[in-house]
N, C-alpha and C positions, 0 to 999 in steps of 0.2 A: 770606529775606523771604517767599518764596512759601508757606512753611509757615504763616505767620501770617495770610495772606489766603486767602480762599476763591476757588477758581476756578469759573467758570461758562461755559457755552457762549455765546460772543459771535459775532456776525456783522458783518463789516465789508464795506461796499459801496464799492469803489474806482472812481472815474470817472477815466479817463485818456485822453490823446491817443494815437491808434493809430499809434505810431512803431515802427520796426523792432525796437528793443530794449526797449520799455517793459514788456511782459509779463515778459521775462527779468529786468529790474531789480526788479520787484515781487516775483516769486516767489523770486528770489535773496535779497532782503532777509528774507523770511519764513524761508527755509531757514537763513540765517546766524544768525538769532536762535534757532534750534532749536525752532521752533514746529511742533507736529504738527497738521496740518490734519485736521479731521473732514469737511469738505466744501469743494469749490471748484467754481465755475461761472462760465463766461465768456460774456458777452453780446457778440456780434460788433459791430464798429464800425458806426455809422450812417453811411451814405454822405454825407449832407448835412452832418453835424457833424464827422465823423472821430473821434468819441469812442467808446470801448468801456467796458464795465463788468465788473468782476470782483468776485464775492461769495466771501468766504472765511469759514469758520466754524472756530473753535478754542476750546479751553478755556483761558481766560486770567483772570488777576486784573485788578482795576480798574487797577492800576498798569501792568501789562504791556500792557493794551489801550491806555492813554493813550500809552505810549512807542511802541508800534507805529504808532499813528495819526500821531504826530509824525514818525517816521522815514519813513513812506510819503509824507507831504506834502512831505518834502525832495526826493523824486524829481521832477525837473523836469517830466516828462510827466504827473504826477498832478495833477488839478484839484481833486478833492474826495474826502474819506473820510467816510462816514456810518457811525456805530456803532448797530447794532440789537442789542438783547439777544435772543438766540435762546432759545426755550423748547422743550425736548423732554421728553417724559415716558417 
């Protein structure tokens, strides 16, 4: 299926509760799906909200991106996943 769809650099911003195993669950999910990350950045948790943000960039098809977003939202600590189309030249 991947051969028929074109991949593009996609950036997902994942907002999650800063729980002891939250980051491990998120990164583990990406790893189990065999996604090679091109970029990853963690914004530390804000003290007043207890929320942290992780930005990940990878080459994905539209379908792969949608499936990854859905799987990330199934992780209990994940509050939101925003999809931004990344552009690099």
